[in-house]
SEDOGU-350884 format. One line per field, with one value per residue (C-alpha): z, x, y; residue in three letters; residue number from 1. Coordinates in steps of 0.2 Angstrom, whole numbers. Layout:
Z <- Z;...
X <- X;...
Y <- Y;...
rest <- ALA;...
nr <- NUM;...
//
This chain:
Z <- 29;38;33;17;14;-3;-5;-21;-19;-31;-49;-44;-40;-51;-42;-25;-12;7;15;33;35;20;2;-14;-30;-47;-64;-81;-95;-109;-117;-103;-99;-81;-69;-54;-40;-34;-16;-12;4;10;-1;-17;-22;-15;-21;-6;-13;-29;-29;-44;-45;-43;-51;-68;-70;-84;-91;-73;-63;-44;-27;-9;4;22;29;17;24;17;13;4;-12;-27;-45;-58;-70;-84;-95;-112;-130;-136;-154;-159;-176;-168;-156;-141;-130;-114;-105;-87;-84;-84;-68;-72;-63;-59;-70;-55;-42;-30;-25;-33;-26;-36;-54;-70;-69;-87;-91;-107;-96;-95;-113;-117;-132;-132;-136;-150;-157;-177;-175;-165;-155;-160;-150;-133;-118;-102;-90;-74;-74;-56;-49;-62;-62;-50;-39;-34;-15;-6;1;16;9;25;27;37;25;38;29;12;-2;-21;-23;-39;-46;-61;-78;-82;-66;-68;-70;-72;-68;-76;-66;-65;-46;-47;-57;-48;-31;-33;-30;-19;-4;8;5;15;6;10;2;-13;-29;-20;-15;1;-7;-14;4;11;17;6;-10;-4;0;-16;-26;-16;-18;-37;-38;-48;-45;-51;-53;-68;-63;-77;-76;-58;-63;-61;-77;-85;-89;-107;-109;-122;-109;-95;-107;-109;-90;-93;-85;-92;-80;-88;-85;-101;-101;-89;-83;-69;-70;-52;-43;-40;-46;-31;-34;-28;-12;0;14;1;6;-6;9;4;-11;-2;10;-4;-11;5;9;-9;-6;10;1;-14;-26;-38;-43;-61;-67;-84;-88;-101;-106;-124;-123;-110;-107;-115;-132;-149;-153;-148;-131;-113;-105;-89;-88;-101;-115;-105;-97;-113;-127;-139;-128;-122;-137;-155;-167;-186;-198;-195;-176;-172;-175;-165;-172;-166;-167;-152;-158;-143;-151;-145;-143;-130;-137;-131;-142;-130;-115;-102;-107;-107;-90;-83;-89;-81;-65;-64;-67;-54;-41;-43;-40;-26;-17;-21;-22;-38;-47;-66;-79;-94;-107;-116;-135;-132;-150;-148;-134;-145;-161;-165;-178;-181;-184;-172;-167;-156;-153;-147;-132;-122;-123;-119;-104;-97;-101;-92;-77;-61;-55;-71;-77;-63;-64;-76;-93;-104;-120;-129;-145;-157;-159;-173;-183;-198;-196;-178;-177;-169;-161;-159;-163;-145;-138;-126;-109;-114;-114;-126;-127;-140;-151;-163;-149;-145;-163;-167;-152;-155;-173;-170;-157;-168;-182;-194;-207;-209;-191;-185;-189;-182;-166;-163;-164;-151;-139;-140;-135;-152;-156;-173;-166;-151;-154;-157;-148;-133;-130;-120;-121;-107;-120;-125;-114;-119;-117;-124;-117;-110;-104;-123;-131;-127;-110;-111;-109;-122;-134;-135;-134;-147;-165;-166;-154;-145;-139;-140;-122;-126;-136;-152;-163;-160;-171;-158;-152;-160;-176;-180;-164;-170;-159;-161;-153;-154;-164;-156;-154;-136;-121;-124;-114;-127;-116;-130;-134;-116;-114;-129;-124;-107;-115;-126;-111;-104;-120;-120;-102;-104;-119;-111;-95;-103;-116;-116;-112;-98;-96;-93;-87;-86;-69;-69;-84;-71;-67;-83;-82;-96;-103;-113;-129;-126;-132;-128;-110;-106;-102;-92;-74;-69;-68;-86;-81;-62;-58;-51;-36;-32;-41;-51;-61;-54;-71;-69;-51;-59;-71;-57;-49;-66;-68;-50;-53;-69;-62;-47;-59;-70;-55;-50;-67;-75;-91;-95;-91;-96;-99;-116;-132;-138;-150;-156;-153;-143;-127;-114;-110;-113;-131;-129;-138;-128;-139;-151;-162;-167;-178;-172;-180;-167;-179;-179;-189;-206;-217;-226;-209;-206;-223;-222;-225;-217;-201;-185;-173;-164;-153;-144;-131;-119;-113;-95;-94;-107;-94;-102;-92;-73;-61;-52;-37;-47;-50;-67;-75;-76;-74;-78;-97;-103;-119;-126;-139;-146;-157;-165;-176;-173;-172;-161;-165;-162;-156;-155;-141;-150;-150;-144;-142;-124;-121;-109;-100;-99;-87;-92;-81;-91;-103;-107;-113;-95;-86;-73;-86;-77;-84;-76;-83;-73;-83;-90;-109;-118;-135;-149;-138;-145;-135;-141;-140;-141;-152;-147;-133;-125;-116;-105;-100;-88;-89;-76;-72;-73;-57;-55;-46;-61;-71;-89;-103;-112;-130;-141;-158;-166;-179;-177;-194;-202;-204;-223;-218;-206;-219;-231;-218;-213;-232;-234;-219;-225
X <- 27;38;54;56;70;71;79;83;69;65;59;46;32;25;14;14;17;16;27;24;38;37;31;40;35;39;33;37;41;53;55;54;69;64;50;43;33;20;13;-3;-13;-28;-40;-30;-30;-13;4;15;31;38;52;63;64;82;83;79;81;75;64;56;58;58;61;56;49;52;40;26;10;-6;-19;-5;-12;1;3;17;24;34;46;51;48;31;32;15;22;34;21;27;16;25;20;26;12;-1;-2;-4;-12;-2;-8;-6;-15;-25;-36;-41;-47;-57;-62;-59;-66;-68;-57;-46;-31;-32;-27;-9;-11;-19;-38;-44;-27;-26;-13;-25;-15;2;1;10;0;9;-5;-5;-19;-17;-33;-44;-38;-39;-24;-18;-20;-8;-18;-16;-21;-24;-41;-48;-55;-57;-60;-66;-64;-69;-85;-77;-94;-92;-95;-110;-118;-116;-131;-125;-134;-127;-130;-124;-120;-127;-143;-147;-148;-152;-171;-170;-182;-173;-155;-150;-149;-130;-127;-138;-128;-112;-103;-112;-128;-121;-116;-133;-145;-159;-148;-140;-157;-164;-150;-151;-170;-168;-155;-141;-123;-114;-115;-107;-104;-103;-86;-81;-63;-61;-67;-69;-85;-83;-83;-97;-108;-104;-108;-125;-127;-126;-115;-106;-116;-109;-91;-84;-71;-57;-43;-37;-36;-32;-44;-62;-72;-74;-93;-95;-85;-96;-83;-68;-61;-57;-62;-80;-78;-69;-84;-96;-86;-84;-103;-107;-95;-103;-119;-110;-111;-96;-91;-86;-80;-83;-66;-61;-43;-45;-44;-43;-53;-40;-49;-40;-27;-38;-42;-36;-19;-23;-11;-5;-4;8;18;23;11;22;22;4;-6;-7;-3;-5;10;7;11;1;-15;-21;-26;-44;-52;-63;-74;-68;-53;-38;-33;-21;-5;-4;10;21;27;25;7;3;12;0;-15;-9;-4;-21;-30;-20;-23;-41;-40;-27;-31;-49;-55;-65;-69;-68;-68;-79;-67;-75;-71;-59;-54;-44;-33;-29;-22;-4;2;-16;-23;-33;-23;-27;-8;-8;3;-12;-19;-2;0;-16;-15;2;-3;-7;-20;-29;-30;-41;-54;-69;-64;-77;-74;-85;-78;-78;-72;-75;-59;-56;-61;-67;-81;-73;-87;-82;-63;-57;-45;-50;-53;-63;-81;-89;-104;-114;-121;-128;-138;-146;-150;-156;-168;-175;-178;-187;-199;-204;-209;-195;-195;-181;-175;-179;-162;-153;-164;-160;-142;-143;-154;-141;-126;-120;-109;-107;-99;-89;-88;-69;-52;-61;-72;-88;-105;-101;-90;-107;-113;-131;-141;-156;-153;-138;-134;-130;-147;-166;-171;-183;-198;-193;-188;-207;-213;-203;-197;-186;-174;-179;-163;-168;-163;-145;-144;-137;-152;-156;-141;-133;-137;-137;-146;-154;-163;-173;-187;-206;-218;-233;-243;-241;-225;-223;-235;-253;-269;-274;-276;-272;-256;-251;-255;-244;-230;-230;-231;-216;-206;-210;-204;-188;-184;-189;-179;-163;-164;-167;-154;-137;-123;-122;-137;-135;-149;-149;-155;-172;-178;-186;-199;-201;-189;-191;-179;-193;-185;-168;-156;-140;-143;-125;-127;-143;-139;-157;-174;-171;-158;-162;-172;-189;-192;-209;-226;-222;-237;-245;-240;-222;-222;-228;-214;-201;-208;-208;-189;-186;-194;-184;-168;-170;-177;-162;-151;-160;-159;-142;-150;-151;-133;-123;-104;-104;-113;-127;-123;-141;-137;-144;-133;-145;-149;-167;-163;-166;-156;-148;-158;-172;-179;-197;-210;-228;-234;-224;-211;-192;-187;-179;-168;-184;-190;-174;-174;-193;-192;-209;-207;-211;-212;-199;-199;-186;-184;-170;-165;-161;-156;-143;-130;-114;-104;-101;-102;-86;-93;-92;-111;-119;-124;-143;-158;-177;-182;-190;-200;-201;-212;-211;-224;-219;-234;-249;-262;-264;-254;-259;-243;-243;-234;-220;-218;-201;-191;-196;-214;-215;-229;-228;-234;-234;-224;-222;-234;-230;-248;-253;-252;-240;-230;-234;-245;-262;-267;-258;-264;-252;-250;-247;-238;-250;-260;-261;-257;-264;-250;-257;-249;-232;-230;-217;-221;-211;-215;-207;-207;-218;-217;-232;-243;-240;-253;-256;-272;-270;-275;-291;-289;-288;-298;-288;-275;-258;-252;-236;-222;-227;-245;-239;-227;-242;-253;-239;-236;-254;-255;-240
Y <- -67;-54;-63;-73;-85;-93;-110;-119;-132;-146;-147;-161;-162;-148;-135;-128;-143;-141;-154;-149;-137;-126;-125;-130;-121;-128;-122;-130;-117;-123;-106;-93;-82;-78;-83;-73;-80;-67;-68;-60;-55;-65;-54;-58;-40;-34;-41;-41;-50;-54;-67;-72;-91;-95;-112;-120;-139;-149;-134;-132;-116;-120;-113;-117;-105;-112;-99;-102;-110;-118;-104;-93;-85;-84;-82;-81;-68;-76;-67;-71;-65;-58;-65;-72;-76;-88;-95;-85;-74;-70;-55;-52;-39;-53;-63;-81;-95;-111;-125;-136;-126;-137;-123;-107;-90;-78;-78;-69;-51;-46;-31;-27;-28;-48;-49;-49;-37;-20;-24;-13;-10;-9;-23;-34;-47;-40;-24;-28;-23;-16;-15;-26;-39;-45;-37;-45;-64;-78;-84;-101;-106;-118;-132;-144;-161;-170;-177;-191;-204;-217;-233;-226;-237;-236;-246;-254;-258;-270;-261;-273;-268;-250;-238;-220;-204;-188;-172;-154;-151;-134;-138;-153;-145;-126;-129;-144;-140;-152;-145;-130;-114;-113;-130;-128;-129;-135;-151;-149;-153;-170;-174;-170;-184;-179;-181;-197;-205;-199;-207;-223;-225;-221;-236;-229;-235;-220;-201;-193;-175;-161;-152;-147;-141;-122;-114;-97;-89;-82;-63;-64;-72;-60;-46;-54;-57;-76;-89;-104;-116;-132;-128;-134;-120;-126;-116;-127;-146;-149;-137;-138;-123;-111;-109;-127;-124;-113;-113;-113;-129;-144;-155;-151;-162;-176;-176;-178;-192;-201;-200;-207;-221;-226;-230;-239;-225;-221;-203;-201;-184;-176;-169;-156;-159;-155;-136;-122;-106;-95;-96;-92;-79;-65;-73;-68;-72;-81;-96;-108;-95;-84;-98;-107;-105;-114;-130;-130;-128;-135;-121;-119;-117;-99;-100;-84;-95;-110;-127;-130;-147;-143;-128;-117;-108;-119;-137;-143;-151;-169;-172;-163;-174;-160;-157;-176;-177;-163;-172;-189;-180;-172;-189;-197;-183;-185;-203;-204;-188;-185;-204;-202;-218;-213;-200;-196;-187;-173;-173;-187;-189;-172;-180;-195;-185;-187;-175;-170;-187;-199;-215;-230;-230;-212;-208;-203;-220;-228;-217;-222;-241;-242;-232;-243;-231;-226;-244;-248;-234;-231;-223;-216;-207;-194;-202;-187;-169;-156;-159;-170;-188;-183;-195;-211;-221;-239;-235;-233;-246;-260;-254;-239;-236;-224;-213;-222;-209;-222;-229;-212;-208;-226;-227;-210;-213;-230;-223;-208;-220;-218;-232;-245;-244;-262;-269;-254;-255;-273;-270;-256;-266;-280;-270;-264;-278;-271;-256;-264;-282;-283;-285;-293;-278;-281;-274;-262;-252;-245;-231;-231;-215;-206;-189;-180;-162;-158;-158;-160;-167;-182;-171;-159;-174;-178;-160;-151;-154;-138;-131;-115;-108;-89;-86;-90;-74;-82;-80;-99;-103;-113;-131;-148;-153;-165;-170;-184;-178;-179;-167;-179;-167;-150;-140;-135;-136;-141;-145;-159;-174;-186;-178;-177;-195;-200;-189;-198;-215;-211;-206;-223;-231;-222;-227;-245;-247;-239;-249;-265;-264;-273;-260;-247;-236;-217;-207;-188;-181;-174;-184;-196;-184;-174;-160;-147;-133;-126;-133;-126;-140;-130;-123;-122;-103;-104;-104;-101;-110;-116;-128;-130;-145;-141;-153;-146;-145;-161;-167;-184;-191;-187;-193;-210;-209;-207;-223;-232;-227;-232;-249;-253;-248;-260;-273;-272;-274;-290;-298;-301;-306;-288;-284;-299;-296;-304;-301;-312;-325;-330;-348;-362;-362;-370;-388;-384;-379;-360;-347;-333;-321;-325;-312;-314;-305;-300;-317;-326;-333;-331;-316;-319;-309;-302;-296;-287;-279;-274;-255;-253;-263;-253;-268;-279;-293;-304;-317;-317;-335;-333;-351;-349;-350;-356;-343;-341;-326;-320;-330;-346;-348;-352;-336;-340;-330;-329;-329;-313;-308;-290;-283;-266;-256;-240;-240;-228;-242;-257;-272;-290;-299;-318;-327;-337;-355;-360;-376;-375;-370;-355;-347;-328;-315;-296;-285;-269;-261;-243;-240;-240;-224;-232;-241;-258;-271;-273;-290;-303;-318;-331;-330;-346;-350;-345;-333;-315;-300;-283;-271;-253;-239;-233;-246;-257;-273;-284;-302;-314;-333;-341;-360;-370;-369;-351;-341;-331;-336;-342;-329;-332;-338;-323;-323;-310;-315;-307;-299;-306;-294;-293;-288;-276;-268;-267;-258;-246;-242;-238;-228;-217
rest <- MET;PRO;SER;ILE;ARG;VAL;TRP;PRO;GLY;GLN;PRO;TYR;PRO;LEU;GLY;ALA;THR;TRP;ASP;GLY;ARG;GLY;VAL;ASN;PHE;ALA;LEU;PHE;SER;ALA;HIS;ALA;GLU;LYS;VAL;GLU;LEU;CYS;LEU;PHE;ASP;SER;SER;GLY;GLN;HIS;GLU;GLU;ASP;ARG;ILE;GLU;MET;PRO;GLU;TYR;THR;ASP;GLU;VAL;TRP;HIS;CYS;TYR;LEU;PRO;GLU;ALA;ARG;PRO;GLY;LEU;LEU;TYR;GLY;TYR;ARG;VAL;HIS;GLY;PRO;TYR;GLU;PRO;SER;ALA;GLY;HIS;ARG;PHE;ASN;PRO;ASN;LYS;LEU;LEU;LEU;ASP;PRO;TYR;ALA;ARG;ALA;ILE;SER;GLY;HIS;VAL;ARG;TRP;ASN;ASP;VAL;VAL;TYR;GLY;PHE;ARG;VAL;GLY;SER;PRO;ARG;ASP;ASP;LEU;ALA;PHE;ASP;ARG;ARG;ASP;SER;ALA;ARG;PHE;VAL;PRO;LYS;GLY;ARG;VAL;VAL;GLU;ASN;ALA;PHE;THR;TRP;ASN;ASN;ASP;ARG;HIS;PRO;ARG;THR;SER;TRP;GLU;GLU;THR;ILE;VAL;LEU;GLU;MET;ASN;VAL;ARG;GLY;PHE;SER;MET;ARG;HIS;PRO;ASP;VAL;SER;GLU;ARG;ASP;ARG;GLY;THR;PHE;GLY;ALA;LEU;ALA;SER;PRO;ALA;VAL;ILE;ASP;TYR;LEU;VAL;ASP;LEU;GLY;VAL;THR;ALA;VAL;GLU;LEU;LEU;PRO;ILE;HIS;ALA;ALA;VAL;ASN;GLU;ARG;GLN;LEU;ALA;ASP;ARG;ASP;LEU;THR;ASN;MET;TRP;GLY;TYR;ASN;SER;ILE;GLY;PHE;PHE;ALA;PRO;ASP;PRO;ARG;PHE;LEU;PRO;ALA;GLY;SER;ILE;ASN;GLU;PHE;LYS;THR;ALA;VAL;GLN;ARG;LEU;HIS;GLU;VAL;GLY;ILE;GLU;VAL;ILE;LEU;ASP;VAL;VAL;TYR;ASN;HIS;THR;GLY;GLU;GLY;ASN;HIS;LEU;GLY;PRO;THR;LEU;SER;PHE;ARG;GLY;ILE;ASP;ASN;LEU;SER;TYR;TYR;ARG;LEU;GLU;ASN;ASP;ARG;ARG;LEU;TYR;HIS;ASP;VAL;THR;GLY;THR;GLY;ASN;THR;LEU;ASN;THR;ASP;HIS;PRO;ARG;VAL;LEU;GLN;MET;ILE;MET;ASP;SER;LEU;ARG;TYR;TRP;VAL;THR;ASP;MET;HIS;VAL;ASP;GLY;PHE;ARG;PHE;ASP;LEU;CYS;THR;ALA;LEU;ALA;ARG;GLU;ASN;GLY;ASP;PHE;SER;GLN;GLY;ALA;ALA;PHE;PHE;ASP;ALA;ILE;ARG;GLN;ASP;PRO;GLU;MET;SER;ARG;VAL;LYS;LEU;ILE;ALA;GLU;PRO;TRP;ASP;VAL;GLY;SER;TYR;GLY;TYR;GLN;VAL;GLY;ASN;PHE;PRO;PRO;GLY;TRP;ALA;GLU;TRP;ASN;GLY;GLN;TYR;ARG;ASP;GLY;VAL;ARG;ARG;PHE;TRP;LYS;GLY;ASP;ARG;GLY;MET;VAL;ALA;GLU;MET;ALA;SER;ARG;LEU;ALA;GLY;SER;SER;ASP;VAL;TYR;GLY;TYR;ARG;GLY;ARG;ARG;PRO;TRP;ALA;SER;ILE;ASN;PHE;ILE;THR;ALA;HIS;ASP;GLY;PHE;THR;LEU;GLN;ASP;LEU;VAL;THR;TYR;GLU;SER;LYS;HIS;ASN;GLU;ALA;ASN;GLY;GLU;GLY;ASN;ARG;ASP;GLY;HIS;GLU;PRO;ASN;HIS;SER;TRP;ASN;CYS;GLY;VAL;GLU;GLY;PRO;THR;ASP;ASP;ALA;GLU;ILE;LEU;ALA;LEU;ARG;ASP;ARG;GLN;LYS;ARG;ASN;PHE;VAL;ALA;THR;LEU;LEU;LEU;SER;LEU;GLY;VAL;PRO;MET;LEU;MET;ALA;GLY;ASP;GLU;PHE;GLY;ARG;THR;GLN;GLY;GLY;ASN;ASN;ASN;ALA;TYR;CYS;GLN;ASP;ASN;ASP;ILE;SER;TRP;LEU;GLN;TRP;THR;ASN;ILE;ARG;PRO;GLU;ASP;GLU;ALA;LEU;ARG;ARG;PHE;VAL;GLN;TYR;LEU;VAL;HIS;PHE;ARG;ARG;ARG;HIS;ARG;VAL;PHE;SER;ARG;PRO;ARG;PHE;PHE;ARG;GLY;GLU;VAL;VAL;SER;GLU;ALA;GLY;LEU;LYS;ASP;ILE;THR;TRP;VAL;THR;PRO;ALA;GLY;GLU;GLU;ALA;THR;SER;TYR;ASP;TRP;GLY;ASN;PRO;PHE;GLY;LEU;SER;LEU;GLY;TYR;VAL;LEU;GLY;GLY;ALA;ALA;GLY;GLU;PHE;TYR;THR;ARG;GLY;GLY;GLN;ARG;ASP;ILE;ASP;GLU;SER;PHE;PHE;VAL;MET;MET;ASN;ALA;TYR;TYR;GLY;ASP;LEU;ASP;PHE;ARG;ILE;PRO;ARG;LEU;ALA;THR;PRO;LEU;LEU;TRP;GLU;ALA;LEU;VAL;ASP;THR;ALA;GLU;PRO;THR;GLY;LEU;ALA;SER;ASP;LYS;ARG;LEU;TRP;GLN;PRO;GLY;ASP;VAL;TYR;ARG;LEU;ARG;PRO;TYR;ALA;PHE;ALA;LEU;PHE;ILE;ASN;ARG;ALA;PRO;GLY;SER;ARG;ALA;LYS;PRO;ALA;PRO;VAL;GLU;GLN;ALA;THR;ALA;PRO;THR;SER;HIS;GLU;GLN;GLY;SER;ARG;ASP;ALA;SER;ALA;SER
nr <- 1;2;3;4;5;6;7;8;9;10;11;12;13;14;15;16;17;18;19;20;21;22;23;24;25;26;27;28;29;30;31;32;33;34;35;36;37;38;39;40;41;42;43;44;45;46;47;48;49;50;51;52;53;54;55;56;57;58;59;60;61;62;63;64;65;66;67;68;69;70;71;72;73;74;75;76;77;78;79;80;81;82;83;84;85;86;87;88;89;90;91;92;93;94;95;96;97;98;99;100;101;102;103;104;105;106;107;108;109;110;111;112;113;114;115;116;117;118;119;120;121;122;123;124;125;126;127;128;129;130;131;132;133;134;135;136;137;138;139;140;141;142;143;144;145;146;147;148;149;150;151;152;153;154;155;156;157;158;159;160;161;162;163;164;165;166;167;168;169;170;171;172;173;174;175;176;177;178;179;180;181;182;183;184;185;186;187;188;189;190;191;192;193;194;195;196;197;198;199;200;201;202;203;204;205;206;207;208;209;210;211;212;213;214;215;216;217;218;219;220;221;222;223;224;225;226;227;228;229;230;231;232;233;234;235;236;237;238;239;240;241;242;243;244;245;246;247;248;249;250;251;252;253;254;255;256;257;258;259;260;261;262;263;264;265;266;267;268;269;270;271;272;273;274;275;276;277;278;279;280;281;282;283;284;285;286;287;288;289;290;291;292;293;294;295;296;297;298;299;300;301;302;303;304;305;306;307;308;309;310;311;312;313;314;315;316;317;318;319;320;321;322;323;324;325;326;327;328;329;330;331;332;333;334;335;336;337;338;339;340;341;342;343;344;345;346;347;348;349;350;351;352;353;354;355;356;357;358;359;360;361;362;363;364;365;366;367;368;369;370;371;372;373;374;375;376;377;378;379;380;381;382;383;384;385;386;387;388;389;390;391;392;393;394;395;396;397;398;399;400;401;402;403;404;405;406;407;408;409;410;411;412;413;414;415;416;417;418;419;420;421;422;423;424;425;426;427;428;429;430;431;432;433;434;435;436;437;438;439;440;441;442;443;444;445;446;447;448;449;450;451;452;453;454;455;456;457;458;459;460;461;462;463;464;465;466;467;468;469;470;471;472;473;474;475;476;477;478;479;480;481;482;483;484;485;486;487;488;489;490;491;492;493;494;495;496;497;498;499;500;501;502;503;504;505;506;507;508;509;510;511;512;513;514;515;516;517;518;519;520;521;522;523;524;525;526;527;528;529;530;531;532;533;534;535;536;537;538;539;540;541;542;543;544;545;546;547;548;549;550;551;552;553;554;555;556;557;558;559;560;561;562;563;564;565;566;567;568;569;570;571;572;573;574;575;576;577;578;579;580;581;582;583;584;585;586;587;588;589;590;591;592;593;594;595;596;597;598;599;600;601;602;603;604;605;606;607;608;609;610;611;612;613;614;615;616;617;618;619;620;621;622;623;624;625;626;627;628;629;630;631;632;633;634;635;636;637;638;639;640;641;642;643;644;645;646;647;648;649;650;651;652;653;654;655;656;657;658;659;660;661;662;663;664;665;666;667;668;669;670;671;672;673;674;675;676;677;678;679;680;681;682;683;684;685;686;687;688;689;690;691;692;693;694;695;696;697;698;699;700;701;702;703;704;705;706;707;708;709;710;711;712;713;714;715;716;717;718;719;720;721;722;723;724;725;726;727;728;729;730;731;732;733;734;735;736
//
């Protein structure tokens, strides 16, 4: 800009806002003494102008540049005291990224000058550093928000109909053969016909994207030639990370959302508002720390140190109204301007701490509840952090769904044969009403998952009993424990046909359990065709073939698994009985005298308190009464469906399971039997009350009620006698 005029501007909105004539700049800092706006050339390497911001209103520094245009690169230098013991870390020698920047150019190039103190000084972070960091840090870019959305609308899929696929944008597409090399690893891949068609065929209704906000790659990783691929180290809550934008335009993200919406798929963002990438008191000065450290971060009584309930070195201070405003402004921006459909909040307990303690009445919850935009989108909590009383599964307010860690652990333990898990398993299958059944919360409050980005893949869950994170360079000390995994007899890869067959069966068991449980199922991308990370259960820093989905050379058995997953996803979508919006009552609610759910033993009898307390039980059966339609759909139809019968055997031997005699005699056809290589039952005869179905070891079977006169043939009379639950317990006890 050859001639720069500086006008007062406005203190709102925060950030750099193009209004069609010029750009308004506004930056909050309660404790700064002076703020300078720095303008850079298109390379971001040369500072061309430095403007002292003339106005300070309501703790916001602001100005207006009538000659400024979209594409302009900028940053701030903030003056004030450098007194770490008082919580202040101002250093105008450090160029700072605007927390409200809508786009970011460049990334952190690690050098000692990006720290506010002189690295290596005997006084650690107390020695003020006077070197200029501008060449080594990213800059904000002024953006033009105009975009042709046409008739784009949020799909607004109801919670009970939602099926989520968690994915890393980069890992999902880096090896996809039908995505152009230019688009691989970017939002362009998400918008590609190959990926759109795959998601539609799979049948999921939402994708949950691992963090896409601009993030910092930690110095210790860069020193080991590694990259924080997951992105849980945010530095900008309004800007997509440049690595996802091959052309450098935020419209690339908008295009991906628009294309996904066209086929009815929602976009949920995994967001990390609990901390930033600036780390602890020995971390770099990149943005918040140098703008107003005392306001943005939770500090200890010794204000030189950071209060850390995230395990990353710092925690954002949601007790401060301006910090809470930033989070809410960011959320609204992604909904209104970027059209996303919901959020999964990383370490959400940290956001709901007031004066250090978690509270359902926290200002964070209140702000979201009253917001007209946020109250309409999907809200998912990771309901824990690493602070005191951080595990808050089931304790979030109405309107929130939660990652159900109890579901993950309970289902894993049941299928690996742990004793005493039958009652736990039943609760998880039935929507975890023991966890969420209060204050009008519904089964969809439980986000059911077996695997997620953090932990083993499904293939590794049945292949490894110990984590193998050596490639991370941390001596295999990192990563979650315990994993509740079972290698089926051998640790790691094997050529043993029996072990491979058992592993494939266990994968089918997990998938069938997940997709037929009450609650919202979440799959992890790649699990549907046997993706492995070689036993690495913390591959956050593996931006390589360890984390990238391999789309070619898939085993025939894993291609069969993909078809099985696809079958069950679409099956669930066709049958409401697996996704009803209310918890089961275990009572007769149909005219035919059938309960909404009836729990049965292998003997075909209704389960008793003895069966629930049997410490050796390894089997479970239940009947879902599809005719139990006491409620109505949104369209006014009675909420009725077919009836289904499920039997599960986590024992290493065959189990003779007797078809139960219910108040209404039902005939059953087997649809799913995970002992079959395809996962689908091959015997299509009708099974009558009293017949015995031989369920093979570690197997899950699903039956559908067929009316008399069905084309399926009656099953022959079975001579075997199903054991009672007591007999099974004795057999299990002797086997152990």
